[in-house]
Residue, then its C-alpha position, 0 to 999 in steps of 0.5 A: x500500500x502506498x499513501x500518496x496524500x495525507x489523511x485529513x487532520x492526521x500526521x504520520x511518518x514518511x517512508x523516507x525521512x521519518x516525520x519530515x519528508x526527504x525534501x524537508x517540507x512537512x507543512x502539509x498540515x497547512x494545506x487548504x484541504x487538510x483541516x478547517x480553521x485550525x487556529x481555534x483548536x490551538x488557541x483553546x489549548x494555549x489558554x488552558x495550558x496557561x491556566x494549568x501552569x498557574x495552578x502549579x503556583x499552588x500545587x507543585x508538579x510532583x508525584x506526591x500531589x497526584x491525589x490532590x483534588x478540588x473544585x478548581x481542579x475539576x473545573x480545569x478538568x472539564x474545560x480540558x475534556x471539552x477541548x478533547x471532545x471538540x478535537x475528536x469530533x473535528x477529526x471524525x467530522x472532517x474525515x466524513x465519518x458517519x452522519x450521526x449528530x452526536x458521537x460517543x466514546x465508542x465512536x471516538x475510539x476509532x481514531x486510534x486506528x488512524x492516529x495510533x494515539x496510544x503510542x504517543x508519550x508526553x514528558x512533563x518538565x519540572x516534574x518532581x518524582x518518577x511519574x514525569x511521563x504520560x501515555x494518556x491513551x495507552x489503555x485504548x491499546x488493550x481496549x480499555x477505558x480512559x480513567x481520566x475521561x471517566x473521572x471527568x464524566x462523573x464530576x461533570x454530572x455530579x460535582x458534589x458527590x464526585x469531587x474526589x474524582x477531580x484529582x491532579x492526576x486526572x487533570x495532568x493526564x487529560x492535559x497531556x491527552x489534549x496535547x497528544x491530540x493536537x500533536x497527532x493532527x498538526x505535528x509542531x505547528x502552532x499556526x502563529x499569526x505572527x510568523x508563517x511556517x513553511x516547513x520544519x527543521x530536519x534535525x529531529x531525531x526519531x524516538x526522542x522527546x521534542x518540544x511541541x505545541x505550546x513550547x512547554x510539554x515535550x512529546x515522543x511520536x510513535x516510531x512503530x508505524x507499519x511501512x504500509x501505513x506511512x506516507x509517501x508523497x512530496x508536497x509542492x506548491x499546487x497542493x496548498x490550494x488543491x481542495x482535493x489534496x487531503x483525503x478521508x480516512x476510511x473509518 
């Protein structure tokens, strides 16, 4: 199998060049057909990250504080999971999945097929302790449920009875999950209005953690993609305006 065009909102390594293709031009995420108006999704994450990092002034990022819970943490958890659901919905919608108006987690889990979310790993800088890396979607690999998402649902429906579910651990996992989702769609591109990006540096070593969107969290992209599932195309000028360049993933 040869994949000669990108799937919408889906980054993958190339057969040659890893996540940066041989000609060094990996900005296919900016082509007109790849995704509709990506900036609001990035902006939502950046605003949220600012507020979560402000929380670190009161709760130190440490193994010892993972069980801490509060109403404020719960509110941040709800906001984070709202953003996650928004991104999951956008991926399915723009890839032409189903005609249902409302989707559930059983629908969202199909994105594991196209993005291999369970293989993404996030590193937390400034963390004190041994739990400074997170694989937010790893339970999907074995067909399990996401504990942080379950906690969000319980807190959302009854914040008084389920206040203890709004833990620092669940918030960190959800935040990293949102970071993974954006990275799996847009690689390292923040779509800054101050500076247009036309490509990415080719000095990125496979298997290492890279600073990603937002400039704080670091991400390790999957390195175990089957050869048949890798991209095999080169970007050129006409692709940027071609509305049919990117294609739907066959969910």
